C-alpha positions, 0 to 999 in steps of 0.5 A, spaced: 526 474 499 532 478 500 533 480 507 533 488 504 527 487 501 524 484 507 526 490 512 524 495 507 517 492 507 517 491 515 519 498 516 514 501 511 508 496 513 510 500 520 509 507 518 503 505 514 500 502 521 502 508 524 498 512 519 493 508 519 492 509 527 492 516 526 486 515 521 483 511 526 482 517 530 479 521 524 473 515 526 470 520 531 469 525 526 467 522 520 466 514 521 464 513 514 470 517 511 474 514 515 473 507 514 474 508 507 481 512 507 483 506 512 480 501 507 484 504 501 491 505 506 491 497 507 489 496 500 494 500 498 499 497 503 497 490 501 498 491 493 505 494 494 507 489 499 505 484 494 508 487 488 515 487 492 515 480 494 513 478 486 518 483 483 523 480 488 522 474 485 522 476 478 529 479 479 531 472 480 533 467 474 528 463 471 523 468 474 516 466 471 514 472 467 507 469 465 505 468 473 507 475 474 503 478 469 497 474 472 498 475 479 499 483 477 492 483 473 489 480 479 491 485 483 489 491 479 482 487 478 481 487 486 483 494 487 479 497 481 473 492 483 473 495 490 473 502 488 467 500 482 463 498 488 464 503 492 463 508 486 456 504 485 454 505 492 456 512 492 461 516 487 463 521 492 466 515 497 471 513 492 475 519 493 476 517 500 478 510 498 483 513 492 486 518 497 486 513 502 490 508 497 495 513 495 496 515 502 501 509 503 506 513 499 507 517 505 509 510 509 515 510 502 517 517 502 518 516 510 522 510 509 526 513 504 528 519 508 529 515 514 534 510 509 538 515 506 539 519 513 542 512 515 546 512 509 549 519 510 551 518 517 555 511 516 
């Protein structure tokens, strides 16, 4: 894996961990919803990291496209499977999971802003 990609993943993971810690405080207000938000955040972050690693290997010459398709299908199945289980348990709880899942984009945006500021100062 390229060093730049590894640095990006580490930075985004750090921002998402900070976000998870902030959501951890929400546990004292609404524990059930906070757990689903944190679960969604970490599933989304893990999905992003796997996707980034898989795609970085795919970009190399001789990348195994068939394996990538199978792994991508497995990742999507896990995310949907967890969402389905939550939906069957309580239909409104899936909204907390989905919000948590999309919250990892906050870490991506923060990384993008900070990275562009570093490039602008050079």
